[in-house]
All heavy atoms as a GROMACS GRO file, in nm:
protein
  575
    1MET      N    1  -1.315   5.159  -1.547
    1MET     CA    2  -1.386   5.068  -1.470
    1MET      C    3  -1.467   5.144  -1.359
    1MET      O    4  -1.417   5.232  -1.302
    1MET     CB    5  -1.294   4.972  -1.401
    1MET     CG    6  -1.230   4.869  -1.494
    1MET     SD    7  -1.116   4.759  -1.409
    1MET     CE    8  -1.221   4.633  -1.362
    2THR      N    9  -1.588   5.097  -1.337
    2THR     CA   10  -1.669   5.156  -1.235
    2THR      C   11  -1.627   5.098  -1.100
    2THR      O   12  -1.564   4.999  -1.088
    2THR     CB   13  -1.812   5.137  -1.257
    2THR    OG1   14  -1.843   4.999  -1.247
    2THR    CG2   15  -1.860   5.190  -1.395
    3GLU      N   16  -1.678   5.166  -0.997
    3GLU     CA   17  -1.645   5.124  -0.865
    3GLU      C   18  -1.705   4.981  -0.837
    3GLU      O   19  -1.644   4.898  -0.770
    3GLU     CB   20  -1.706   5.220  -0.756
    3GLU     CG   21  -1.663   5.183  -0.617
    3GLU     CD   22  -1.710   5.287  -0.515
    3GLU    OE1   23  -1.712   5.412  -0.550
    3GLU    OE2   24  -1.734   5.244  -0.409
    4HIS      N   25  -1.820   4.956  -0.891
    4HIS     CA   26  -1.884   4.822  -0.875
    4HIS      C   27  -1.801   4.713  -0.943
    4HIS      O   28  -1.785   4.601  -0.887
    4HIS     CB   29  -2.026   4.828  -0.941
    4HIS     CG   30  -2.100   4.699  -0.927
    4HIS    ND1   31  -2.134   4.651  -0.800
    4HIS    CD2   32  -2.148   4.616  -1.015
    4HIS    CE1   33  -2.200   4.536  -0.817
    4HIS    NE2   34  -2.210   4.512  -0.952
    5GLN      N   35  -1.746   4.739  -1.060
    5GLN     CA   36  -1.658   4.644  -1.125
    5GLN      C   37  -1.535   4.621  -1.051
    5GLN      O   38  -1.476   4.511  -1.045
    5GLN     CB   39  -1.629   4.692  -1.272
    5GLN     CG   40  -1.749   4.683  -1.364
    5GLN     CD   41  -1.722   4.742  -1.496
    5GLN    OE1   42  -1.630   4.829  -1.512
    5GLN    NE2   43  -1.789   4.700  -1.600
    6ILE      N   44  -1.477   4.726  -0.992
    6ILE     CA   45  -1.357   4.705  -0.908
    6ILE      C   46  -1.380   4.618  -0.790
    6ILE      O   47  -1.303   4.535  -0.758
    6ILE     CB   48  -1.305   4.845  -0.870
    6ILE    CG1   49  -1.255   4.930  -0.991
    6ILE    CG2   50  -1.187   4.833  -0.768
    6ILE    CD1   51  -1.216   5.066  -0.965
    7ARG      N   52  -1.492   4.635  -0.723
    7ARG     CA   53  -1.528   4.542  -0.609
    7ARG      C   54  -1.552   4.397  -0.656
    7ARG      O   55  -1.522   4.308  -0.584
    7ARG     CB   56  -1.651   4.600  -0.544
    7ARG     CG   57  -1.624   4.721  -0.464
    7ARG     CD   58  -1.752   4.759  -0.384
    7ARG     NE   59  -1.736   4.895  -0.333
    7ARG     CZ   60  -1.826   4.958  -0.270
    7ARG    NH1   61  -1.949   4.905  -0.258
    7ARG    NH2   62  -1.812   5.078  -0.214
    8ARG      N   63  -1.600   4.381  -0.778
    8ARG     CA   64  -1.625   4.247  -0.827
    8ARG      C   65  -1.496   4.167  -0.843
    8ARG      O   66  -1.493   4.047  -0.822
    8ARG     CB   67  -1.693   4.254  -0.961
    8ARG     CG   68  -1.839   4.271  -0.960
    8ARG     CD   69  -1.887   4.268  -1.101
    8ARG     NE   70  -2.026   4.228  -1.102
    8ARG     CZ   71  -2.093   4.207  -1.210
    8ARG    NH1   72  -2.031   4.224  -1.328
    8ARG    NH2   73  -2.216   4.167  -1.207
    9VAL      N   74  -1.390   4.227  -0.882
    9VAL     CA   75  -1.263   4.162  -0.910
    9VAL      C   76  -1.212   4.095  -0.788
    9VAL      O   77  -1.186   3.970  -0.788
    9VAL     CB   78  -1.159   4.255  -0.971
    9VAL    CG1   79  -1.026   4.178  -0.984
    9VAL    CG2   80  -1.207   4.300  -1.107
   10PRO      N   81  -1.193   4.162  -0.673
   10PRO     CA   82  -1.148   4.095  -0.555
   10PRO      C   83  -1.241   3.986  -0.506
   10PRO      O   84  -1.198   3.875  -0.461
   10PRO     CB   85  -1.135   4.206  -0.449
   10PRO     CG   86  -1.121   4.331  -0.526
   10PRO     CD   87  -1.199   4.308  -0.653
   11THR      N   88  -1.373   4.008  -0.517
   11THR     CA   89  -1.468   3.907  -0.479
   11THR      C   90  -1.450   3.774  -0.561
   11THR      O   91  -1.451   3.667  -0.515
   11THR     CB   92  -1.611   3.957  -0.488
   11THR    OG1   93  -1.622   4.079  -0.410
   11THR    CG2   94  -1.713   3.854  -0.439
   12ALA      N   95  -1.440   3.798  -0.695
   12ALA     CA   96  -1.419   3.687  -0.781
   12ALA      C   97  -1.291   3.616  -0.753
   12ALA      O   98  -1.280   3.496  -0.758
   12ALA     CB   99  -1.421   3.732  -0.934
   13LEU      N  100  -1.195   3.694  -0.726
   13LEU     CA  101  -1.058   3.640  -0.693
   13LEU      C  102  -1.063   3.551  -0.564
   13LEU      O  103  -1.015   3.442  -0.557
   13LEU     CB  104  -0.951   3.747  -0.684
   13LEU     CG  105  -0.811   3.703  -0.648
   13LEU    CD1  106  -0.761   3.610  -0.762
   13LEU    CD2  107  -0.717   3.826  -0.632
   14LEU      N  108  -1.133   3.608  -0.463
   14LEU     CA  109  -1.145   3.535  -0.334
   14LEU      C  110  -1.225   3.408  -0.358
   14LEU      O  111  -1.194   3.302  -0.298
   14LEU     CB  112  -1.214   3.620  -0.229
   14LEU     CG  113  -1.132   3.742  -0.182
   14LEU    CD1  114  -1.213   3.831  -0.088
   14LEU    CD2  115  -1.004   3.685  -0.110
   15ILE      N  116  -1.328   3.411  -0.439
   15ILE     CA  117  -1.410   3.293  -0.465
   15ILE      C  118  -1.324   3.188  -0.539
   15ILE      O  119  -1.321   3.065  -0.508
   15ILE     CB  120  -1.537   3.325  -0.545
   15ILE    CG1  121  -1.632   3.406  -0.453
   15ILE    CG2  122  -1.602   3.204  -0.597
   15ILE    CD1  123  -1.752   3.463  -0.530
   16ALA      N  124  -1.245   3.230  -0.636
   16ALA     CA  125  -1.159   3.138  -0.711
   16ALA      C  126  -1.056   3.073  -0.619
   16ALA      O  127  -1.033   2.953  -0.630
   16ALA     CB  128  -1.088   3.213  -0.826
   17VAL      N  129  -0.998   3.156  -0.530
   17VAL     CA  130  -0.898   3.101  -0.441
   17VAL      C  131  -0.968   2.996  -0.345
   17VAL      O  132  -0.912   2.895  -0.315
   17VAL     CB  133  -0.829   3.212  -0.359
   17VAL    CG1  134  -0.751   3.156  -0.244
   17VAL    CG2  135  -0.744   3.296  -0.454
   18ALA      N  136  -1.084   3.028  -0.294
   18ALA     CA  137  -1.155   2.944  -0.205
   18ALA      C  138  -1.190   2.815  -0.275
   18ALA      O  139  -1.174   2.698  -0.220
   18ALA     CB  140  -1.282   3.005  -0.152
   19VAL      N  141  -1.231   2.818  -0.404
   19VAL     CA  142  -1.263   2.696  -0.474
   19VAL      C  143  -1.139   2.610  -0.500
   19VAL      O  144  -1.142   2.490  -0.481
   19VAL     CB  145  -1.331   2.725  -0.613
   19VAL    CG1  146  -1.339   2.606  -0.702
   19VAL    CG2  147  -1.469   2.785  -0.585
   20GLN      N  148  -1.029   2.676  -0.531
   20GLN     CA  149  -0.902   2.605  -0.551
   20GLN      C  150  -0.853   2.541  -0.417
   20GLN      O  151  -0.807   2.429  -0.420
   20GLN     CB  152  -0.792   2.703  -0.596
   20GLN     CG  153  -0.812   2.748  -0.743
   20GLN     CD  154  -0.792   2.634  -0.839
   20GLN    OE1  155  -0.706   2.548  -0.821
   20GLN    NE2  156  -0.872   2.632  -0.946
   21THR      N  157  -0.869   2.607  -0.310
   21THR     CA  158  -0.833   2.559  -0.178
   21THR      C  159  -0.915   2.434  -0.146
   21THR      O  160  -0.862   2.328  -0.101
   21THR     CB  161  -0.851   2.667  -0.067
   21THR    OG1  162  -0.776   2.776  -0.102
   21THR    CG2  163  -0.809   2.612   0.064
   22VAL      N  164  -1.045   2.439  -0.166
   22VAL     CA  165  -1.133   2.324  -0.136
   22VAL      C  166  -1.091   2.210  -0.227
   22VAL      O  167  -1.084   2.093  -0.184
   22VAL     CB  168  -1.278   2.361  -0.159
   22VAL    CG1  169  -1.369   2.240  -0.154
   22VAL    CG2  170  -1.328   2.463  -0.048
   23GLY      N  171  -1.068   2.232  -0.354
   23GLY     CA  172  -1.029   2.130  -0.444
   23GLY      C  173  -0.892   2.067  -0.400
   23GLY      O  174  -0.875   1.947  -0.406
   24GLY      N  175  -0.804   2.149  -0.356
   24GLY     CA  176  -0.670   2.099  -0.310
   24GLY      C  177  -0.690   2.010  -0.185
   24GLY      O  178  -0.625   1.906  -0.175
   25LEU      N  179  -0.777   2.049  -0.095
   25LEU     CA  180  -0.803   1.973   0.028
   25LEU      C  181  -0.868   1.841  -0.004
   25LEU      O  182  -0.833   1.735   0.053
   25LEU     CB  183  -0.886   2.056   0.126
   25LEU     CG  184  -0.819   2.171   0.186
   25LEU    CD1  185  -0.918   2.252   0.271
   25LEU    CD2  186  -0.698   2.131   0.269
   26VAL      N  187  -0.964   1.840  -0.098
   26VAL     CA  188  -1.028   1.714  -0.148
   26VAL      C  189  -0.923   1.624  -0.206
   26VAL      O  190  -0.919   1.508  -0.176
   26VAL     CB  191  -1.147   1.747  -0.236
   26VAL    CG1  192  -1.191   1.618  -0.308
   26VAL    CG2  193  -1.257   1.816  -0.165
   27TRP      N  194  -0.836   1.679  -0.292
   27TRP     CA  195  -0.733   1.599  -0.356
   27TRP      C  196  -0.640   1.544  -0.252
   27TRP      O  197  -0.601   1.426  -0.268
   27TRP     CB  198  -0.652   1.685  -0.460
   27TRP     CG  199  -0.548   1.614  -0.526
   27TRP    CD1  200  -0.554   1.533  -0.634
   27TRP    CD2  201  -0.412   1.608  -0.480
   27TRP    NE1  202  -0.425   1.480  -0.664
   27TRP    CE2  203  -0.337   1.524  -0.566
   27TRP    CE3  204  -0.337   1.667  -0.374
   27TRP    CZ2  205  -0.202   1.498  -0.551
   27TRP    CZ3  206  -0.203   1.646  -0.361
   27TRP    CH2  207  -0.134   1.556  -0.450
   28ALA      N  208  -0.597   1.623  -0.157
   28ALA     CA  209  -0.508   1.580  -0.058
   28ALA      C  210  -0.565   1.468   0.026
   28ALA      O  211  -0.500   1.365   0.069
   28ALA     CB  212  -0.464   1.692   0.034
   29GLY      N  213  -0.695   1.478   0.058
   29GLY     CA  214  -0.763   1.369   0.131
   29GLY      C  215  -0.768   1.241   0.051
   29GLY      O  216  -0.744   1.139   0.111
   30GLY      N  217  -0.799   1.253  -0.071
   30GLY     CA  218  -0.793   1.128  -0.160
   30GLY      C  219  -0.658   1.071  -0.166
   30GLY      O  220  -0.642   0.946  -0.162
   31ALA      N  221  -0.562   1.153  -0.182
   31ALA     CA  222  -0.418   1.098  -0.184
   31ALA      C  223  -0.382   1.030  -0.060
   31ALA      O  224  -0.321   0.928  -0.058
   31ALA     CB  225  -0.324   1.218  -0.218
   32ALA      N  226  -0.417   1.087   0.056
   32ALA     CA  227  -0.389   1.030   0.187
   32ALA      C  228  -0.460   0.890   0.198
   32ALA      O  229  -0.399   0.797   0.253
   32ALA     CB  230  -0.431   1.124   0.296
   33ALA      N  231  -0.584   0.884   0.155
   33ALA     CA  232  -0.654   0.755   0.159
   33ALA      C  233  -0.583   0.646   0.070
   33ALA      O  234  -0.568   0.533   0.107
   33ALA     CB  235  -0.799   0.778   0.116
   34ARG      N  236  -0.541   0.690  -0.050
   34ARG     CA  237  -0.471   0.597  -0.136
   34ARG      C  238  -0.336   0.553  -0.079
   34ARG      O  239  -0.304   0.432  -0.085
   34ARG     CB  240  -0.448   0.658  -0.275
   34ARG     CG  241  -0.578   0.675  -0.357
   34ARG     CD  242  -0.549   0.713  -0.500
   34ARG     NE  243  -0.488   0.845  -0.514
   34ARG     CZ  244  -0.548   0.956  -0.514
   34ARG    NH1  245  -0.686   0.962  -0.508
   34ARG    NH2  246  -0.488   1.075  -0.528
   35ILE      N  247  -0.265   0.641  -0.018
   35ILE     CA  248  -0.140   0.603   0.041
   35ILE      C  249  -0.162   0.514   0.161
   35ILE      O  250  -0.089   0.416   0.177
   35ILE     CB  251  -0.066   0.737   0.094
   35ILE    CG1  252  -0.013   0.814  -0.029
   35ILE    CG2  253   0.051   0.704   0.187
   35ILE    CD1  254   0.034   0.951   0.003
   36GLY      N  255  -0.266   0.537   0.236
   36GLY     CA  256  -0.300   0.450   0.352
   36GLY      C  257  -0.330   0.306   0.299
   36GLY      O  258  -0.288   0.207   0.362
   37THR      N  259  -0.397   0.299   0.194
   37THR     CA  260  -0.443   0.167   0.135
   37THR      C  261  -0.316   0.100   0.088
   37THR      O  262  -0.291  -0.020   0.109
   37THR     CB  263  -0.534   0.180   0.014
   37THR    OG1  264  -0.654   0.248   0.066
   37THR    CG2  265  -0.567   0.052  -0.047
   38LEU      N  266  -0.222   0.172   0.020
   38LEU     CA  267  -0.096   0.113  -0.027
   38LEU      C  268  -0.009   0.064   0.087
   38LEU      O  269   0.048  -0.045   0.085
   38LEU     CB  270  -0.020   0.210  -0.109
   38LEU     CG  271  -0.080   0.243  -0.247
   38LEU    CD1  272  -0.009   0.360  -0.318
   38LEU    CD2  273  -0.081   0.120  -0.337
   39GLU      N  274  -0.003   0.142   0.198
   39GLU     CA  275   0.071   0.102   0.318
   39GLU      C  276   0.016  -0.023   0.377
   39GLU      O  277   0.091  -0.114   0.420
   39GLU     CB  278   0.076   0.214   0.417
   39GLU     CG  279   0.165   0.330   0.377
   39GLU     CD  280   0.157   0.446   0.472
   39GLU    OE1  281   0.066   0.454   0.556
   39GLU    OE2  282   0.246   0.536   0.465
   40GLN      N  283  -0.116  -0.035   0.376
   40GLN     CA  284  -0.182  -0.159   0.440
   40GLN      C  285  -0.139  -0.277   0.347
   40GLN      O  286  -0.108  -0.381   0.395
   40GLN     CB  287  -0.325  -0.140   0.442
   40GLN     CG  288  -0.404  -0.256   0.497
   40GLN     CD  289  -0.557  -0.230   0.497
   40GLN    OE1  290  -0.603  -0.128   0.445
   40GLN    NE2  291  -0.630  -0.328   0.549
   41ARG      N  292  -0.148  -0.261   0.214
   41ARG     CA  293  -0.115  -0.371   0.127
   41ARG      C  294   0.027  -0.414   0.142
   41ARG      O  295   0.060  -0.534   0.138
   41ARG     CB  296  -0.136  -0.330  -0.019
   41ARG     CG  297  -0.280  -0.322  -0.055
   41ARG     CD  298  -0.300  -0.293  -0.202
   41ARG     NE  299  -0.443  -0.275  -0.237
   41ARG     CZ  300  -0.484  -0.239  -0.349
   41ARG    NH1  301  -0.405  -0.212  -0.448
   41ARG    NH2  302  -0.616  -0.226  -0.374
   42VAL      N  303   0.124  -0.317   0.154
   42VAL     CA  304   0.261  -0.350   0.171
   42VAL      C  305   0.278  -0.435   0.303
   42VAL      O  306   0.354  -0.529   0.308
   42VAL     CB  307   0.347  -0.227   0.180
   42VAL    CG1  308   0.488  -0.254   0.223
   42VAL    CG2  309   0.356  -0.167   0.038
   43GLY      N  310   0.207  -0.395   0.410
   43GLY     CA  311   0.213  -0.464   0.540
   43GLY      C  312   0.164  -0.605   0.522
   43GLY      O  313   0.222  -0.701   0.575
   44GLU      N  314   0.056  -0.620   0.448
   44GLU     CA  315   0.000  -0.758   0.419
   44GLU      C  316   0.099  -0.839   0.345
   44GLU      O  317   0.116  -0.964   0.364
   44GLU     CB  318  -0.138  -0.744   0.356
   44GLU     CG  319  -0.246  -0.691   0.434
   44GLU     CD  320  -0.373  -0.659   0.359
   44GLU    OE1  321  -0.366  -0.679   0.230
   44GLU    OE2  322  -0.465  -0.611   0.412
   45GLN      N  323   0.167  -0.781   0.245
   45GLN     CA  324   0.264  -0.860   0.160
   45GLN      C  325   0.378  -0.900   0.248
   45GLN      O  326   0.437  -1.009   0.220
   45GLN     CB  327   0.304  -0.768   0.046
   45GLN     CG  328   0.198  -0.756  -0.059
   45GLN     CD  329   0.237  -0.670  -0.177
   45GLN    OE1  330   0.342  -0.606  -0.177
   45GLN    NE2  331   0.154  -0.662  -0.282
   46ARG      N  332   0.424  -0.816   0.339
   46ARG     CA  333   0.528  -0.861   0.433
   46ARG      C  334   0.494  -0.987   0.514
   46ARG      O  335   0.576  -1.075   0.521
   46ARG     CB  336   0.563  -0.746   0.531
   46ARG     CG  337   0.650  -0.638   0.467
   46ARG     CD  338   0.696  -0.541   0.576
   46ARG     NE  339   0.736  -0.418   0.514
   46ARG     CZ  340   0.684  -0.300   0.552
   46ARG    NH1  341   0.610  -0.288   0.650
   46ARG    NH2  342   0.726  -0.190   0.485
   47LEU      N  343   0.372  -0.987   0.562
   47LEU     CA  344   0.325  -1.106   0.633
   47LEU      C  345   0.323  -1.223   0.543
   47LEU      O  346   0.369  -1.338   0.586
   47LEU     CB  347   0.186  -1.081   0.694
   47LEU     CG  348   0.178  -0.977   0.802
   47LEU    CD1  349   0.030  -0.953   0.840
   47LEU    CD2  350   0.257  -1.013   0.926
   48VAL      N  351   0.281  -1.208   0.422
   48VAL     CA  352   0.279  -1.321   0.328
   48VAL      C  353   0.419  -1.372   0.297
   48VAL      O  354   0.443  -1.494   0.289
   48VAL     CB  355   0.199  -1.284   0.195
   48VAL    CG1  356   0.219  -1.384   0.083
   48VAL    CG2  357   0.056  -1.261   0.227
   49ALA      N  358   0.509  -1.276   0.279
   49ALA     CA  359   0.645  -1.314   0.252
   49ALA      C  360   0.708  -1.388   0.369
   49ALA      O  361   0.781  -1.491   0.353
   49ALA     CB  362   0.730  -1.189   0.221
   50GLU      N  363   0.678  -1.350   0.493
   50GLU     CA  364   0.729  -1.417   0.607
   50GLU      C  365   0.674  -1.564   0.616
   50GLU      O  366   0.747  -1.656   0.642
   50GLU     CB  367   0.693  -1.344   0.736
   50GLU     CG  368   0.774  -1.216   0.753
   50GLU     CD  369   0.723  -1.136   0.869
   50GLU    OE1  370   0.641  -1.186   0.956
   50GLU    OE2  371   0.761  -1.018   0.888
   51ARG      N  372   0.547  -1.578   0.587
   51ARG     CA  373   0.479  -1.710   0.588
   51ARG      C  374   0.549  -1.793   0.481
   51ARG      O  375   0.569  -1.913   0.501
   51ARG     CB  376   0.330  -1.697   0.563
   51ARG     CG  377   0.258  -1.642   0.678
   51ARG     CD  378   0.101  -1.637   0.652
   51ARG     NE  379   0.038  -1.551   0.741
   51ARG     CZ  380  -0.065  -1.479   0.715
   51ARG    NH1  381  -0.126  -1.493   0.595
   51ARG    NH2  382  -0.125  -1.400   0.807
   52LEU      N  383   0.567  -1.744   0.365
   52LEU     CA  384   0.631  -1.816   0.254
   52LEU      C  385   0.766  -1.861   0.297
   52LEU      O  386   0.809  -1.971   0.262
   52LEU     CB  387   0.633  -1.728   0.127
   52LEU     CG  388   0.692  -1.800   0.004
   52LEU    CD1  389   0.617  -1.921  -0.036
   52LEU    CD2  390   0.690  -1.694  -0.111
   53ALA      N  391   0.844  -1.778   0.355
   53ALA     CA  392   0.979  -1.809   0.397
   53ALA      C  393   0.974  -1.924   0.495
   53ALA      O  394   1.054  -2.024   0.485
   53ALA     CB  395   1.056  -1.695   0.461
   54ARG      N  396   0.879  -1.923   0.590
   54ARG     CA  397   0.870  -2.032   0.684
   54ARG      C  398   0.827  -2.157   0.616
   54ARG      O  399   0.881  -2.272   0.648
   54ARG     CB  400   0.760  -1.993   0.795
   54ARG     CG  401   0.827  -1.916   0.904
   54ARG     CD  402   0.722  -1.888   1.017
   54ARG     NE  403   0.670  -1.751   0.986
   54ARG     CZ  404   0.550  -1.713   1.001
   54ARG    NH1  405   0.456  -1.792   1.043
   54ARG    NH2  406   0.515  -1.586   0.979
   55LEU      N  407   0.737  -2.155   0.520
   55LEU     CA  408   0.694  -2.272   0.448
   55LEU      C  409   0.807  -2.330   0.367
   55LEU      O  410   0.823  -2.456   0.351
   55LEU     CB  411   0.579  -2.240   0.355
   55LEU     CG  412   0.447  -2.221   0.423
   55LEU    CD1  413   0.338  -2.165   0.322
   55LEU    CD2  414   0.395  -2.351   0.484
   56GLU      N  415   0.895  -2.246   0.309
   56GLU     CA  416   1.010  -2.295   0.233
   56GLU      C  417   1.102  -2.367   0.327
   56GLU      O  418   1.156  -2.479   0.294
   56GLU     CB  419   1.087  -2.179   0.168
   56GLU     CG  420   1.008  -2.119   0.051
   56GLU     CD  421   1.078  -1.998  -0.013
   56GLU    OE1  422   1.170  -1.947   0.055
   56GLU    OE2  423   1.036  -1.955  -0.116
   57VAL      N  424   1.127  -2.317   0.445
   57VAL     CA  425   1.216  -2.381   0.536
   57VAL      C  426   1.153  -2.517   0.585
   57VAL      O  427   1.226  -2.616   0.588
   57VAL     CB  428   1.240  -2.294   0.666
   57VAL    CG1  429   1.313  -2.367   0.780
   57VAL    CG2  430   1.324  -2.174   0.625
   58GLN      N  431   1.027  -2.519   0.605
   58GLN     CA  432   0.957  -2.643   0.644
   58GLN      C  433   0.963  -2.744   0.531
   58GLN      O  434   0.983  -2.868   0.556
   58GLN     CB  435   0.813  -2.621   0.685
   58GLN     CG  436   0.793  -2.546   0.818
   58GLN     CD  437   0.650  -2.517   0.846
   58GLN    OE1  438   0.562  -2.532   0.760
   58GLN    NE2  439   0.624  -2.464   0.965
   59GLY      N  440   0.948  -2.704   0.408
   59GLY     CA  441   0.957  -2.789   0.294
   59GLY      C  442   1.096  -2.844   0.277
   59GLY      O  443   1.109  -2.968   0.247
   60GLU      N  444   1.198  -2.769   0.303
   60GLU     CA  445   1.333  -2.817   0.294
   60GLU      C  446   1.354  -2.919   0.406
   60GLU      O  447   1.420  -3.022   0.380
   60GLU     CB  448   1.433  -2.700   0.305
   60GLU     CG  449   1.440  -2.611   0.183
   60GLU     CD  450   1.516  -2.486   0.206
   60GLU    OE1  451   1.573  -2.470   0.315
   60GLU    OE2  452   1.530  -2.402   0.114
   61ALA      N  453   1.306  -2.894   0.528
   61ALA     CA  454   1.323  -2.987   0.634
   61ALA      C  455   1.252  -3.116   0.605
   61ALA      O  456   1.301  -3.229   0.630
   61ALA     CB  457   1.275  -2.925   0.765
   62THR      N  458   1.134  -3.108   0.546
   62THR     CA  459   1.054  -3.228   0.512
   62THR      C  460   1.128  -3.308   0.406
   62THR      O  461   1.138  -3.433   0.412
   62THR     CB  462   0.917  -3.189   0.460
   62THR    OG1  463   0.848  -3.115   0.564
   62THR    CG2  464   0.831  -3.310   0.430
   63ALA      N  465   1.181  -3.240   0.305
   63ALA     CA  466   1.260  -3.313   0.195
   63ALA      C  467   1.376  -3.382   0.255
   63ALA      O  468   1.405  -3.497   0.220
   63ALA     CB  469   1.298  -3.212   0.090
   64ALA      N  470   1.447  -3.318   0.352
   64ALA     CA  471   1.563  -3.382   0.411
   64ALA      C  472   1.519  -3.506   0.492
   64ALA      O  473   1.590  -3.606   0.488
   64ALA     CB  474   1.638  -3.284   0.498
   65ALA      N  475   1.412  -3.492   0.565
   65ALA     CA  476   1.359  -3.609   0.645
   65ALA      C  477   1.320  -3.720   0.553
   65ALA      O  478   1.350  -3.837   0.582
   65ALA     CB  479   1.240  -3.563   0.726
   66VAL      N  480   1.257  -3.694   0.441
   66VAL     CA  481   1.216  -3.799   0.347
   66VAL      C  482   1.342  -3.868   0.286
   66VAL      O  483   1.349  -3.992   0.274
   66VAL     CB  484   1.128  -3.745   0.238
   66VAL    CG1  485   1.109  -3.844   0.121
   66VAL    CG2  486   0.995  -3.701   0.296
   67GLU      N  487   1.444  -3.787   0.257
   67GLU     CA  488   1.564  -3.841   0.209
   67GLU      C  489   1.631  -3.938   0.307
   67GLU      O  490   1.677  -4.041   0.274
   67GLU     CB  491   1.658  -3.726   0.168
   67GLU     CG  492   1.778  -3.776   0.090
   67GLU     CD  493   1.864  -3.656   0.046
   67GLU    OE1  494   1.807  -3.548   0.005
   67GLU    OE2  495   1.990  -3.671   0.051
   68ARG      N  496   1.637  -3.897   0.429
   68ARG     CA  497   1.693  -3.986   0.540
   68ARG      C  498   1.616  -4.112   0.552
   68ARG      O  499   1.673  -4.225   0.566
   68ARG     CB  500   1.697  -3.909   0.667
   68ARG     CG  501   1.800  -3.806   0.685
   68ARG     CD  502   1.812  -3.754   0.831
   68ARG     NE  503   1.695  -3.713   0.892
   68ARG     CZ  504   1.642  -3.583   0.883
   68ARG    NH1  505   1.711  -3.493   0.818
   68ARG    NH2  506   1.525  -3.557   0.946
   69ILE      N  507   1.481  -4.102   0.545
   69ILE     CA  508   1.401  -4.220   0.554
   69ILE      C  509   1.427  -4.318   0.441
   69ILE      O  510   1.434  -4.434   0.456
   69ILE     CB  511   1.247  -4.181   0.564
   69ILE    CG1  512   1.219  -4.113   0.694
   69ILE    CG2  513   1.158  -4.302   0.543
   69ILE    CD1  514   1.083  -4.044   0.704
   70GLU      N  515   1.434  -4.262   0.316
   70GLU     CA  516   1.465  -4.343   0.200
   70GLU      C  517   1.597  -4.413   0.210
   70GLU      O  518   1.612  -4.531   0.180
   70GLU     CB  519   1.456  -4.253   0.074
   70GLU     CG  520   1.324  -4.202   0.027
   70GLU     CD  521   1.320  -4.116  -0.092
   70GLU    OE1  522   1.427  -4.058  -0.124
   70GLU    OE2  523   1.219  -4.098  -0.151
   71ARG      N  524   1.697  -4.338   0.259
   71ARG     CA  525   1.828  -4.401   0.275
   71ARG      C  526   1.824  -4.518   0.377
   71ARG      O  527   1.883  -4.623   0.353
   71ARG     CB  528   1.927  -4.296   0.318
   71ARG     CG  529   1.991  -4.225   0.209
   71ARG     CD  530   2.107  -4.132   0.245
   71ARG     NE  531   2.053  -4.000   0.267
   71ARG     CZ  532   2.073  -3.923   0.370
   71ARG    NH1  533   2.154  -3.961   0.474
   71ARG    NH2  534   2.020  -3.804   0.380
   72ARG      N  535   1.753  -4.497   0.487
   72ARG     CA  536   1.736  -4.601   0.585
   72ARG      C  537   1.663  -4.724   0.527
   72ARG      O  538   1.705  -4.843   0.554
   72ARG     CB  539   1.661  -4.555   0.710
   72ARG     CG  540   1.748  -4.466   0.792
   72ARG     CD  541   1.661  -4.430   0.920
   72ARG     NE  542   1.740  -4.330   0.999
   72ARG     CZ  543   1.685  -4.263   1.102
   72ARG    NH1  544   1.561  -4.283   1.138
   72ARG    NH2  545   1.764  -4.181   1.168
   73LEU      N  546   1.558  -4.701   0.452
   73LEU     CA  547   1.484  -4.808   0.391
   73LEU      C  548   1.569  -4.882   0.291
   73LEU      O  549   1.561  -5.006   0.282
   73LEU     CB  550   1.353  -4.761   0.329
   73LEU     CG  551   1.246  -4.708   0.423
   73LEU    CD1  552   1.133  -4.643   0.347
   73LEU    CD2  553   1.197  -4.824   0.506
   74GLU      N  554   1.647  -4.808   0.210
   74GLU     CA  555   1.730  -4.878   0.114
   74GLU      C  556   1.838  -4.952   0.179
   74GLU      O  557   1.879  -5.063   0.134
   74GLU     CB  558   1.789  -4.769   0.020
   74GLU     CG  559   1.690  -4.715  -0.078
   74GLU     CD  560   1.743  -4.599  -0.163
   74GLU    OE1  561   1.860  -4.566  -0.145
   74GLU    OE2  562   1.673  -4.545  -0.250
   75GLY      N  563   1.895  -4.903   0.284
   75GLY     CA  564   2.009  -4.970   0.358
   75GLY      C  565   1.958  -5.087   0.432
   75GLY      O  566   2.032  -5.189   0.451
   76GLY      N  567   1.831  -5.081   0.492
   76GLY     CA  568   1.779  -5.199   0.567
   76GLY      C  569   1.723  -5.308   0.490
   76GLY      O  570   1.706  -5.414   0.537
   77ALA      N  571   1.696  -5.285   0.355
   77ALA     CA  572   1.634  -5.391   0.278
   77ALA      C  573   1.728  -5.490   0.220
   77ALA      O  574   1.843  -5.486   0.219
   77ALA     CB  575   1.555  -5.324   0.159
   0.00000   0.00000   0.00000
């Protein structure tokens, strides 16, 4: 190998490492964005679940109130 070829190897190696590093950083940035989106969706689903639980409780209370009203109407008639 000539001296020129020997100098080319480390340069090529440094370029390859730099390209790999840039690619890794781009990949990590994309992964962080996807994780952020998933965390946001999970937070939204928690809010929806809480609302659903409140609606279920309200529905049960409404059903109990309707049942009491029906009993009163049947007993008063």
